[in-house]
LUMRODO-918268 format. One record per residue: x, y, z of N, C-alpha, C in turn; residue number from 1; residue in three letters. Coordinates in nm, 2 decimals. Layout:
N
X/Y/Z/X/Y/Z/X/Y/Z/NUM/ALA
...
***
This chain:
259
0.67/-0.55/-8.84/0.70/-0.69/-8.87/0.78/-0.76/-8.77/1/MET
0.74/-0.87/-8.72/0.82/-0.94/-8.62/0.94/-1.00/-8.68/2/SER
1.06/-1.01/-8.60/1.18/-1.06/-8.65/1.17/-1.21/-8.68/3/PRO
1.24/-1.26/-8.78/1.25/-1.40/-8.82/1.31/-1.48/-8.71/4/THR
1.25/-1.59/-8.67/1.31/-1.67/-8.57/1.43/-1.74/-8.63/5/ARG
1.53/-1.76/-8.55/1.66/-1.82/-8.59/1.66/-1.96/-8.53/6/SER
1.73/-2.05/-8.61/1.74/-2.19/-8.56/1.84/-2.20/-8.44/7/GLY
1.91/-2.09/-8.41/1.99/-2.09/-8.29/1.93/-2.03/-8.17/8/THR
1.80/-1.98/-8.19/1.73/-1.92/-8.07/1.72/-2.03/-7.96/9/ASP
1.70/-1.98/-7.84/1.68/-2.07/-7.73/1.56/-2.16/-7.75/10/ALA
1.58/-2.29/-7.73/1.47/-2.38/-7.75/1.40/-2.40/-7.61/11/VAL
1.26/-2.38/-7.61/1.19/-2.40/-7.48/1.21/-2.54/-7.43/12/PRO
1.20/-2.55/-7.30/1.21/-2.68/-7.24/1.11/-2.78/-7.30/13/ALA
1.16/-2.90/-7.34/1.07/-3.00/-7.39/1.04/-2.99/-7.54/14/GLY
1.09/-2.88/-7.61/1.07/-2.86/-7.75/1.18/-2.93/-7.83/15/ALA
1.14/-2.97/-7.95/1.24/-3.04/-8.04/1.31/-2.93/-8.12/16/ALA
1.45/-2.93/-8.11/1.53/-2.83/-8.18/1.50/-2.84/-8.33/17/PRO
1.48/-2.96/-8.39/1.46/-2.97/-8.53/1.33/-2.89/-8.57/18/ALA
1.23/-2.90/-8.49/1.11/-2.83/-8.52/1.13/-2.68/-8.52/19/VAL
1.20/-2.63/-8.42/1.23/-2.49/-8.41/1.31/-2.44/-8.53/20/VAL
1.40/-2.52/-8.58/1.48/-2.49/-8.70/1.39/-2.50/-8.82/21/ARG
1.30/-2.59/-8.83/1.21/-2.60/-8.95/1.12/-2.48/-8.95/22/ALA
1.08/-2.44/-8.84/0.99/-2.31/-8.83/1.07/-2.19/-8.88/23/THR
1.20/-2.19/-8.84/1.29/-2.08/-8.88/1.31/-2.08/-9.03/24/ALA
1.32/-2.20/-9.09/1.33/-2.21/-9.24/1.20/-2.15/-9.31/25/VAL
1.09/-2.19/-9.26/0.96/-2.14/-9.31/0.95/-1.98/-9.30/26/LEU
0.99/-1.94/-9.18/0.99/-1.79/-9.15/1.08/-1.72/-9.25/27/ASP
1.20/-1.77/-9.27/1.30/-1.71/-9.36/1.24/-1.70/-9.50/28/ALA
1.18/-1.81/-9.55/1.12/-1.81/-9.68/1.01/-1.71/-9.70/29/LEU
0.93/-1.70/-9.59/0.81/-1.61/-9.59/0.86/-1.47/-9.59/30/ALA
0.97/-1.44/-9.53/1.03/-1.30/-9.52/1.11/-1.26/-9.65/31/ALA
1.14/-1.36/-9.73/1.23/-1.34/-9.85/1.16/-1.24/-9.95/32/SER
1.22/-1.14/-9.99/1.16/-1.05/-10.09/1.13/-1.11/-10.22/33/GLU
1.21/-1.21/-10.26/1.19/-1.28/-10.39/1.10/-1.40/-10.38/34/THR
1.08/-1.45/-10.25/1.01/-1.57/-10.23/1.09/-1.69/-10.24/35/GLY
1.22/-1.68/-10.28/1.31/-1.79/-10.30/1.44/-1.77/-10.21/36/TYR
1.50/-1.87/-10.16/1.63/-1.87/-10.10/1.71/-1.99/-10.13/37/LEU
1.84/-1.98/-10.16/1.92/-2.09/-10.18/1.95/-2.16/-10.05/38/SER
2.00/-2.28/-10.05/2.04/-2.36/-9.93/2.14/-2.28/-9.85/39/LEU
2.24/-2.22/-9.91/2.34/-2.14/-9.84/2.27/-2.02/-9.77/40/SER
2.18/-1.95/-9.84/2.11/-1.84/-9.79/2.03/-1.88/-9.67/41/ASP
1.96/-1.99/-9.68/1.88/-2.04/-9.57/1.96/-2.07/-9.45/42/LEU
2.08/-2.14/-9.47/2.17/-2.18/-9.36/2.22/-2.05/-9.29/43/ALA
2.25/-1.95/-9.36/2.29/-1.82/-9.30/2.18/-1.75/-9.23/44/ARG
2.06/-1.76/-9.29/1.94/-1.69/-9.23/1.90/-1.75/-9.09/45/ALA
1.92/-1.89/-9.08/1.87/-1.95/-8.95/1.99/-1.98/-8.86/46/ILE
2.11/-1.96/-8.91/2.23/-1.97/-8.83/2.27/-2.11/-8.79/47/GLY
2.25/-2.21/-8.88/2.29/-2.34/-8.85/2.37/-2.40/-8.97/48/VAL
2.45/-2.50/-8.95/2.53/-2.56/-9.06/2.45/-2.59/-9.19/49/PRO
2.51/-2.58/-9.30/2.44/-2.61/-9.43/2.39/-2.76/-9.43/50/LYS
2.47/-2.85/-9.38/2.43/-2.99/-9.38/2.30/-3.01/-9.30/51/SER
2.29/-2.94/-9.18/2.17/-2.95/-9.10/2.05/-2.89/-9.17/52/SER
2.08/-2.77/-9.23/1.97/-2.71/-9.30/1.92/-2.79/-9.42/53/THR
2.01/-2.86/-9.49/1.97/-2.95/-9.60/1.88/-3.06/-9.55/54/SER
1.91/-3.12/-9.43/1.83/-3.23/-9.38/1.69/-3.18/-9.34/55/ALA
1.68/-3.06/-9.29/1.55/-3.00/-9.25/1.47/-2.97/-9.38/56/ILE
1.53/-2.91/-9.48/1.46/-2.88/-9.60/1.41/-3.01/-9.67/57/CYS
1.49/-3.12/-9.66/1.45/-3.24/-9.72/1.32/-3.29/-9.66/58/ASN
1.32/-3.28/-9.52/1.20/-3.32/-9.45/1.08/-3.24/-9.49/59/ALA
1.10/-3.11/-9.49/0.99/-3.01/-9.53/0.94/-3.04/-9.67/60/LEU
1.04/-3.06/-9.76/1.00/-3.09/-9.90/0.92/-3.22/-9.91/61/GLU
0.95/-3.32/-9.83/0.88/-3.44/-9.84/0.73/-3.42/-9.79/62/ALA
0.71/-3.33/-9.71/0.58/-3.29/-9.66/0.51/-3.19/-9.74/63/GLY
0.57/-3.14/-9.85/0.52/-3.04/-9.94/0.51/-2.91/-9.87/64/ASP
0.59/-2.89/-9.77/0.59/-2.76/-9.69/0.68/-2.66/-9.76/65/LEU
0.78/-2.71/-9.83/0.87/-2.62/-9.91/0.88/-2.69/-10.05/66/VAL
0.92/-2.61/-10.15/0.94/-2.67/-10.28/1.08/-2.62/-10.33/67/ARG
1.14/-2.71/-10.40/1.28/-2.68/-10.45/1.28/-2.68/-10.60/68/ARG
1.34/-2.58/-10.67/1.36/-2.58/-10.81/1.49/-2.51/-10.84/69/ASP
1.51/-2.47/-10.97/1.64/-2.41/-11.01/1.67/-2.28/-10.94/70/ASP
1.56/-2.21/-10.89/1.58/-2.08/-10.82/1.61/-2.10/-10.67/71/LEU
1.59/-2.22/-10.62/1.62/-2.24/-10.48/1.49/-2.30/-10.41/72/GLY
1.48/-2.27/-10.28/1.36/-2.31/-10.21/1.26/-2.20/-10.19/73/TYR
1.13/-2.25/-10.20/1.02/-2.15/-10.17/0.92/-2.23/-10.09/74/THR
0.82/-2.16/-10.04/0.72/-2.22/-9.96/0.63/-2.32/-10.05/75/LEU
0.59/-2.43/-9.99/0.52/-2.53/-10.06/0.37/-2.51/-10.05/76/GLY
0.30/-2.59/-10.14/0.15/-2.57/-10.15/0.08/-2.63/-10.03/77/ARG
0.14/-2.72/-9.96/0.07/-2.78/-9.84/0.04/-2.67/-9.74/78/ARG
0.12/-2.56/-9.74/0.10/-2.45/-9.64/-0.03/-2.38/-9.68/79/LEU
-0.06/-2.38/-9.81/-0.19/-2.32/-9.85/-0.31/-2.40/-9.80/80/VAL
-0.30/-2.53/-9.81/-0.40/-2.62/-9.76/-0.42/-2.60/-9.61/81/GLU
-0.31/-2.60/-9.54/-0.32/-2.58/-9.39/-0.38/-2.44/-9.36/82/LEU
-0.33/-2.34/-9.44/-0.38/-2.21/-9.43/-0.53/-2.20/-9.45/83/GLY
-0.58/-2.28/-9.55/-0.72/-2.29/-9.58/-0.80/-2.34/-9.46/84/GLY
-0.75/-2.44/-9.39/-0.81/-2.49/-9.27/-0.82/-2.38/-9.17/85/SER
-0.71/-2.31/-9.16/-0.71/-2.20/-9.06/-0.81/-2.09/-9.10/86/TYR
-0.81/-2.05/-9.23/-0.90/-1.95/-9.27/-1.04/-1.98/-9.25/87/LEU
-1.08/-2.12/-9.26/-1.21/-2.16/-9.24/-1.27/-2.12/-9.10/88/ALA
-1.17/-2.10/-9.01/-1.21/-2.06/-8.88/-1.20/-1.91/-8.85/89/ARG
-1.17/-1.84/-8.96/-1.15/-1.69/-8.95/-1.27/-1.61/-8.99/90/MET
-1.27/-1.49/-8.96/-1.38/-1.40/-8.98/-1.40/-1.38/-9.13/91/GLU
-1.30/-1.38/-9.22/-1.32/-1.35/-9.36/-1.40/-1.46/-9.42/92/VAL
-1.39/-1.59/-9.38/-1.47/-1.69/-9.44/-1.61/-1.68/-9.39/93/VAL
-1.63/-1.66/-9.27/-1.77/-1.64/-9.21/-1.84/-1.52/-9.28/94/ARG
-1.76/-1.41/-9.30/-1.82/-1.30/-9.36/-1.85/-1.33/-9.51/95/GLU
-1.77/-1.41/-9.58/-1.80/-1.45/-9.71/-1.94/-1.51/-9.72/96/PHE
-1.96/-1.61/-9.64/-2.09/-1.68/-9.64/-2.21/-1.58/-9.61/97/TYR
-2.18/-1.50/-9.51/-2.29/-1.40/-9.47/-2.32/-1.31/-9.59/98/HIS
-2.22/-1.26/-9.66/-2.24/-1.17/-9.77/-2.32/-1.24/-9.89/99/LEU
-2.29/-1.37/-9.91/-2.36/-1.45/-10.01/-2.50/-1.46/-9.98/100/CYS
-2.53/-1.50/-9.85/-2.67/-1.53/-9.81/-2.75/-1.40/-9.81/101/GLU
-2.69/-1.29/-9.79/-2.77/-1.16/-9.78/-2.78/-1.08/-9.90/102/THR
-2.71/-1.13/-10.01/-2.71/-1.06/-10.14/-2.82/-1.11/-10.23/103/SER
-2.90/-1.02/-10.27/-3.01/-1.06/-10.36/-2.95/-1.11/-10.49/104/GLU
-2.84/-1.06/-10.53/-2.78/-1.10/-10.66/-2.71/-1.24/-10.64/105/VAL
-2.64/-1.26/-10.53/-2.56/-1.38/-10.52/-2.63/-1.50/-10.45/106/MET
-2.73/-1.47/-10.38/-2.80/-1.58/-10.30/-2.84/-1.70/-10.38/107/ALA
-2.88/-1.68/-10.51/-2.92/-1.80/-10.58/-2.80/-1.86/-10.66/108/PRO
-2.68/-1.81/-10.64/-2.57/-1.85/-10.73/-2.47/-1.94/-10.66/109/GLU
-2.37/-1.99/-10.74/-2.26/-2.06/-10.69/-2.14/-1.97/-10.68/110/THR
-2.09/-1.94/-10.56/-1.99/-1.84/-10.54/-1.87/-1.90/-10.46/111/VAL
-1.75/-1.86/-10.49/-1.63/-1.92/-10.43/-1.54/-1.81/-10.38/112/ARG
-1.47/-1.84/-10.27/-1.35/-1.76/-10.22/-1.23/-1.85/-10.24/113/LEU
-1.13/-1.79/-10.31/-1.02/-1.87/-10.35/-0.89/-1.80/-10.32/114/SER
-0.78/-1.88/-10.30/-0.65/-1.83/-10.28/-0.55/-1.87/-10.38/115/ALA
-0.44/-1.80/-10.40/-0.34/-1.84/-10.50/-0.25/-1.95/-10.43/116/LEU
-0.23/-2.06/-10.51/-0.15/-2.17/-10.46/-0.05/-2.21/-10.57/117/ALA
0.06/-2.14/-10.57/0.16/-2.16/-10.68/0.10/-2.11/-10.81/118/GLY
0.09/-2.19/-10.91/0.03/-2.16/-11.04/-0.11/-2.21/-11.04/119/ILE
-0.17/-2.25/-10.93/-0.31/-2.29/-10.92/-0.38/-2.20/-10.83/120/ASP
-0.52/-2.22/-10.83/-0.60/-2.16/-10.72/-0.65/-2.27/-10.63/121/THR
-0.67/-2.23/-10.51/-0.72/-2.33/-10.41/-0.85/-2.27/-10.35/122/LEU
-0.96/-2.35/-10.36/-1.09/-2.31/-10.32/-1.10/-2.32/-10.17/123/CYS
-1.12/-2.20/-10.10/-1.12/-2.20/-9.95/-1.26/-2.21/-9.90/124/LEU
-1.36/-2.16/-9.98/-1.50/-2.16/-9.93/-1.59/-2.16/-10.06/125/ALA
-1.70/-2.23/-10.05/-1.80/-2.23/-10.16/-1.94/-2.22/-10.10/126/ARG
-2.01/-2.12/-10.16/-2.15/-2.10/-10.13/-2.23/-2.15/-10.24/127/TYR
-2.33/-2.24/-10.21/-2.41/-2.30/-10.31/-2.55/-2.24/-10.31/128/GLU
-2.58/-2.18/-10.42/-2.72/-2.13/-10.43/-2.81/-2.24/-10.47/129/GLY
-2.93/-2.20/-10.51/-3.03/-2.30/-10.55/-3.09/-2.27/-10.68/130/HIS
-3.06/-2.36/-10.78/-2.98/-2.48/-10.77/-2.83/-2.45/-10.78/131/PRO
-2.75/-2.53/-10.71/-2.61/-2.51/-10.72/-2.55/-2.55/-10.86/132/ALA
-2.45/-2.49/-10.90/-2.38/-2.52/-11.03/-2.27/-2.63/-11.00/133/LEU
-2.30/-2.75/-11.02/-2.21/-2.86/-10.98/-2.09/-2.88/-11.06/134/ARG
-2.08/-2.81/-11.17/-1.96/-2.83/-11.26/-1.84/-2.76/-11.21/135/LEU
-1.85/-2.68/-11.10/-1.74/-2.60/-11.05/-1.67/-2.66/-10.93/136/THR
-1.56/-2.60/-10.89/-1.47/-2.65/-10.79/-1.54/-2.64/-10.65/137/SER
-1.50/-2.74/-10.56/-1.54/-2.74/-10.42/-1.43/-2.70/-10.33/138/GLY
-1.46/-2.69/-10.20/-1.35/-2.66/-10.11/-1.24/-2.75/-10.11/139/ILE
-1.12/-2.70/-10.12/-1.00/-2.78/-10.13/-0.95/-2.82/-10.27/140/GLY
-1.04/-2.79/-10.37/-1.01/-2.82/-10.51/-0.91/-2.72/-10.57/141/ASP
-0.82/-2.77/-10.66/-0.73/-2.68/-10.73/-0.77/-2.67/-10.87/142/ARG
-0.75/-2.55/-10.93/-0.76/-2.54/-11.08/-0.64/-2.45/-11.12/143/PHE
-0.60/-2.47/-11.25/-0.49/-2.39/-11.30/-0.53/-2.24/-11.31/144/PRO
-0.45/-2.16/-11.26/-0.48/-2.01/-11.26/-0.50/-1.96/-11.40/145/SER
-0.43/-2.02/-11.50/-0.44/-1.97/-11.63/-0.58/-2.00/-11.70/146/SER
-0.66/-2.09/-11.64/-0.78/-2.13/-11.70/-0.90/-2.09/-11.62/147/ALA
-0.89/-2.01/-11.52/-1.00/-1.97/-11.43/-1.00/-1.82/-11.41/148/THR
-1.12/-1.77/-11.39/-1.14/-1.62/-11.37/-1.07/-1.58/-11.24/149/ALA
-1.09/-1.67/-11.13/-1.03/-1.63/-11.00/-0.88/-1.64/-11.01/150/GLN
-0.82/-1.73/-11.09/-0.68/-1.74/-11.11/-0.62/-1.61/-11.17/151/GLY
-0.69/-1.57/-11.28/-0.64/-1.45/-11.35/-0.66/-1.32/-11.26/152/LYS
-0.77/-1.32/-11.18/-0.78/-1.21/-11.09/-0.67/-1.20/-10.98/153/ALA
-0.64/-1.32/-10.93/-0.53/-1.33/-10.83/-0.40/-1.30/-10.89/154/LEU
-0.37/-1.35/-11.01/-0.24/-1.32/-11.08/-0.23/-1.17/-11.11/155/LEU
-0.34/-1.10/-11.13/-0.34/-0.96/-11.16/-0.29/-0.88/-11.04/156/ALA
-0.30/-0.93/-10.92/-0.24/-0.86/-10.80/-0.09/-0.86/-10.80/157/ARG
-0.03/-0.95/-10.88/0.12/-0.96/-10.89/0.17/-0.87/-11.00/158/LEU
0.30/-0.83/-10.99/0.36/-0.77/-11.10/0.39/-0.87/-11.21/159/ASP
0.41/-0.82/-11.34/0.44/-0.91/-11.45/0.56/-0.99/-11.42/160/ASP
0.66/-0.93/-11.36/0.79/-1.00/-11.33/0.77/-1.11/-11.23/161/SER
0.68/-1.09/-11.13/0.65/-1.20/-11.04/0.58/-1.32/-11.11/162/GLU
0.49/-1.29/-11.20/0.42/-1.39/-11.28/0.52/-1.47/-11.36/163/ILE
0.61/-1.40/-11.43/0.71/-1.47/-11.51/0.80/-1.56/-11.42/164/VAL
0.83/-1.52/-11.30/0.91/-1.60/-11.21/0.83/-1.72/-11.16/165/ARG
0.70/-1.70/-11.14/0.61/-1.80/-11.09/0.60/-1.92/-11.19/166/LEU
0.60/-1.88/-11.32/0.59/-1.98/-11.43/0.73/-2.02/-11.49/167/TYR
0.83/-1.98/-11.42/0.97/-2.02/-11.47/0.98/-2.17/-11.49/168/HIS
1.02/-2.21/-11.61/1.05/-2.35/-11.64/0.92/-2.43/-11.67/169/GLY
0.81/-2.36/-11.68/0.68/-2.43/-11.71/0.65/-2.40/-11.85/170/ILE
0.65/-2.50/-11.94/0.63/-2.48/-12.08/0.49/-2.49/-12.13/171/ASP
0.41/-2.57/-12.06/0.27/-2.59/-12.10/0.17/-2.53/-12.00/172/VAL
0.09/-2.43/-12.05/-0.01/-2.37/-11.96/-0.15/-2.40/-12.01/173/LEU
-0.23/-2.46/-11.92/-0.37/-2.49/-11.96/-0.45/-2.38/-12.01/174/PRO
-0.51/-2.40/-12.13/-0.61/-2.31/-12.19/-0.55/-2.18/-12.24/175/ARG
-0.42/-2.16/-12.24/-0.36/-2.04/-12.30/-0.25/-2.09/-12.39/176/VAL
-0.22/-2.01/-12.49/-0.12/-2.06/-12.59/0.02/-2.03/-12.54/177/THR
0.04/-1.94/-12.45/0.18/-1.90/-12.41/0.17/-1.82/-12.28/178/SER
0.28/-1.80/-12.22/0.29/-1.71/-12.11/0.25/-1.57/-12.15/179/LEU
0.29/-1.53/-12.27/0.26/-1.39/-12.32/0.11/-1.38/-12.33/180/ASP
0.04/-1.48/-12.37/-0.11/-1.48/-12.38/-0.17/-1.46/-12.24/181/ASP
-0.11/-1.54/-12.14/-0.16/-1.52/-12.01/-0.14/-1.38/-11.95/182/LEU
-0.02/-1.33/-11.98/0.01/-1.19/-11.93/-0.09/-1.09/-11.99/183/LEU
-0.12/-1.11/-12.12/-0.21/-1.02/-12.19/-0.35/-1.03/-12.12/184/ALA
-0.40/-1.15/-12.08/-0.52/-1.16/-12.01/-0.52/-1.10/-11.87/185/GLN
-0.41/-1.12/-11.81/-0.39/-1.06/-11.67/-0.39/-0.91/-11.68/186/VAL
-0.32/-0.85/-11.78/-0.32/-0.71/-11.79/-0.46/-0.65/-11.82/187/ARG
-0.54/-0.73/-11.90/-0.68/-0.69/-11.93/-0.76/-0.69/-11.80/188/GLN
-0.74/-0.79/-11.72/-0.81/-0.80/-11.59/-0.77/-0.68/-11.50/189/ALA
-0.65/-0.64/-11.50/-0.61/-0.52/-11.42/-0.68/-0.40/-11.47/190/ARG
-0.69/-0.38/-11.60/-0.76/-0.26/-11.66/-0.91/-0.27/-11.63/191/ARG
-0.97/-0.38/-11.64/-1.12/-0.39/-11.62/-1.16/-0.39/-11.47/192/ASP
-1.07/-0.44/-11.39/-1.10/-0.45/-11.25/-1.17/-0.58/-11.21/193/GLY
-1.17/-0.67/-11.31/-1.23/-0.81/-11.29/-1.17/-0.90/-11.39/194/TYR
-1.18/-1.03/-11.37/-1.13/-1.13/-11.47/-1.24/-1.22/-11.51/195/ALA
-1.22/-1.29/-11.62/-1.32/-1.38/-11.67/-1.26/-1.51/-11.72/196/THR
-1.34/-1.61/-11.72/-1.30/-1.73/-11.81/-1.43/-1.77/-11.88/197/ASP
-1.41/-1.78/-12.01/-1.52/-1.81/-12.10/-1.52/-1.96/-12.14/198/GLU
-1.58/-2.04/-12.06/-1.59/-2.19/-12.08/-1.45/-2.25/-12.07/199/GLN
-1.35/-2.19/-12.00/-1.22/-2.24/-11.99/-1.21/-2.35/-11.89/200/GLU
-1.27/-2.33/-11.77/-1.26/-2.42/-11.66/-1.36/-2.53/-11.68/201/ALA
-1.48/-2.51/-11.74/-1.58/-2.61/-11.76/-1.67/-2.56/-11.88/202/ALA
-1.71/-2.66/-11.96/-1.79/-2.63/-12.08/-1.93/-2.57/-12.04/203/GLU
-1.96/-2.46/-12.11/-2.09/-2.39/-12.09/-2.09/-2.31/-11.96/204/HIS
-1.98/-2.29/-11.90/-1.97/-2.22/-11.77/-1.89/-2.09/-11.79/205/VAL
-1.94/-1.98/-11.75/-1.86/-1.85/-11.76/-1.83/-1.81/-11.61/206/VAL
-1.70/-1.78/-11.59/-1.66/-1.73/-11.45/-1.63/-1.59/-11.45/207/GLY
-1.67/-1.52/-11.35/-1.63/-1.38/-11.32/-1.57/-1.37/-11.18/208/LEU
-1.46/-1.29/-11.17/-1.39/-1.29/-11.04/-1.33/-1.15/-11.02/209/ALA
-1.32/-1.12/-10.89/-1.26/-0.99/-10.84/-1.17/-1.02/-10.73/210/VAL
-1.05/-0.97/-10.73/-0.95/-0.99/-10.62/-1.00/-0.91/-10.49/211/ALA
-0.98/-0.97/-10.38/-1.01/-0.90/-10.25/-0.90/-0.81/-10.21/212/VAL
-0.92/-0.68/-10.18/-0.82/-0.59/-10.13/-0.75/-0.65/-10.01/213/PRO
-0.61/-0.65/-10.01/-0.53/-0.71/-9.91/-0.54/-0.63/-9.78/214/THR
-0.56/-0.70/-9.67/-0.57/-0.64/-9.54/-0.43/-0.59/-9.49/215/ARG
-0.33/-0.66/-9.53/-0.19/-0.63/-9.48/-0.09/-0.71/-9.56/216/GLY
0.04/-0.68/-9.54/0.14/-0.74/-9.62/0.15/-0.89/-9.61/217/VAL
0.10/-0.94/-9.50/0.11/-1.09/-9.48/-0.03/-1.15/-9.50/218/ARG
-0.13/-1.08/-9.54/-0.26/-1.13/-9.57/-0.26/-1.22/-9.69/219/SER
-0.34/-1.32/-9.70/-0.35/-1.41/-9.81/-0.40/-1.33/-9.93/220/PRO
-0.36/-1.37/-10.05/-0.42/-1.31/-10.18/-0.54/-1.39/-10.21/221/VAL
-0.66/-1.33/-10.20/-0.79/-1.39/-10.22/-0.86/-1.33/-10.33/222/LEU
-0.96/-1.41/-10.39/-1.05/-1.36/-10.49/-1.18/-1.42/-10.46/223/ALA
-1.29/-1.35/-10.50/-1.43/-1.40/-10.49/-1.48/-1.41/-10.63/224/VAL
-1.55/-1.52/-10.66/-1.59/-1.54/-10.80/-1.73/-1.61/-10.80/225/SER
-1.79/-1.59/-10.92/-1.92/-1.65/-10.94/-1.92/-1.72/-11.07/226/VAL
-1.99/-1.84/-11.08/-2.00/-1.91/-11.21/-2.14/-1.91/-11.26/227/THR
-2.15/-1.89/-11.39/-2.28/-1.88/-11.45/-2.29/-1.96/-11.58/228/LEU
-2.40/-2.01/-11.62/-2.42/-2.08/-11.74/-2.41/-1.97/-11.86/229/LEU
-2.33/-2.01/-11.96/-2.31/-1.91/-12.07/-2.43/-1.86/-12.13/230/ASP
-2.54/-1.94/-12.14/-2.66/-1.90/-12.20/-2.73/-1.78/-12.13/231/ALA
-2.70/-1.76/-12.01/-2.76/-1.65/-11.93/-2.68/-1.53/-11.92/232/GLU
-2.56/-1.53/-11.97/-2.47/-1.42/-11.95/-2.48/-1.32/-12.06/233/VAL
-2.56/-1.21/-12.04/-2.57/-1.10/-12.13/-2.48/-0.99/-12.08/234/THR
-2.46/-0.88/-12.16/-2.38/-0.77/-12.11/-2.44/-0.71/-11.98/235/PRO
-2.57/-0.70/-11.97/-2.63/-0.65/-11.85/-2.61/-0.74/-11.73/236/GLU
-2.63/-0.87/-11.75/-2.61/-0.97/-11.64/-2.46/-0.96/-11.60/237/VAL
-2.37/-0.96/-11.69/-2.23/-0.95/-11.66/-2.20/-0.83/-11.57/238/ARG
-2.25/-0.71/-11.61/-2.22/-0.59/-11.54/-2.28/-0.60/-11.40/239/ALA
-2.40/-0.65/-11.39/-2.46/-0.66/-11.25/-2.38/-0.75/-11.16/240/ARG
-2.33/-0.86/-11.21/-2.26/-0.95/-11.12/-2.12/-0.90/-11.09/241/PHE
-2.06/-0.83/-11.18/-1.93/-0.76/-11.16/-1.94/-0.66/-11.05/242/VAL
-2.05/-0.58/-11.05/-2.07/-0.48/-10.95/-2.09/-0.54/-10.81/243/ARG
-2.16/-0.65/-10.81/-2.18/-0.72/-10.68/-2.05/-0.78/-10.63/244/GLU
-1.97/-0.84/-10.72/-1.85/-0.90/-10.68/-1.75/-0.80/-10.62/245/LEU
-1.75/-0.68/-10.68/-1.67/-0.57/-10.63/-1.71/-0.52/-10.49/246/LYS
-1.84/-0.52/-10.47/-1.89/-0.48/-10.34/-1.86/-0.59/-10.23/247/LEU
-1.87/-0.72/-10.27/-1.83/-0.82/-10.18/-1.68/-0.82/-10.15/248/MET
-1.60/-0.80/-10.25/-1.45/-0.80/-10.23/-1.41/-0.69/-10.14/249/ALA
-1.48/-0.57/-10.16/-1.45/-0.46/-10.08/-1.49/-0.48/-9.93/250/ARG
-1.60/-0.55/-9.91/-1.64/-0.58/-9.78/-1.55/-0.68/-9.71/251/ALA
-1.50/-0.77/-9.79/-1.41/-0.88/-9.73/-1.27/-0.83/-9.71/252/LEU
-1.23/-0.73/-9.78/-1.10/-0.67/-9.76/-1.09/-0.54/-9.69/253/GLY
-1.03/-0.45/-9.75/-1.01/-0.32/-9.69/-1.13/-0.23/-9.73/254/ASN
-1.22/-0.19/-9.64/-1.34/-0.11/-9.67/-1.30/0.02/-9.73/255/PRO
-1.18/0.07/-9.72/-1.14/0.20/-9.77/-1.09/0.19/-9.91/256/MET
-1.07/0.06/-9.96/-1.02/0.05/-10.10/-1.13/0.08/-10.20/257/ALA
-1.09/0.14/-10.32/-1.19/0.17/-10.42/-1.25/0.05/-10.48/258/PRO
-1.38/0.06/-10.50/-1.46/-0.06/-10.56/-1.43/-0.07/-10.71/259/ALA
***
């Protein structure tokens, strides 16, 4: 792992010191074991005065690059959107479309590649079969993780304690009665190896999703999902699509990971 850049590092000729320090703030938050840092911790991490760090954080917060709550500062959702633009040029997205096109099971369907964005999911790529299922999310759209198969599959990659921290201070969760209800569904997804939503994201639509094995500690947390009309989802159909999702997820992630 490369060392975190410090706000006191030498600034290249012609570079803006404030931008170097802002980058150091983002690096420090990304390296934090908890995902959160207080203003004092950030100031110490980047080696600049607290007042200067506060001004940098205010600018980053205005751009949704960082988020502030009772636990301190954490990375903001705008970074996920920027990361989505970056991912669109990466091999994993190109491979996602290739796998959809060459799969006999998935080629006629609507399939998505999604990332975790706070308590939401962010759609990074969408393959449209024929006919496409128009009731589902498109690229760049967000849905509550608690109401989608891909969201539950993504949350299942986290420890329960991480999920509790993620939802700290949030009293209303879409489509679930409580955080305990969401945790129960996430635990079920861990046991099954896939997650579902039964008409939670859209009426008459069933979602199935599998998390992509992580390539490395800094790799994005991704999930691949398919949406089907509820009338066509029999136990046999469900099993066939789950098998194919697991094969796709394994191909997109670590090929040595168990399916």
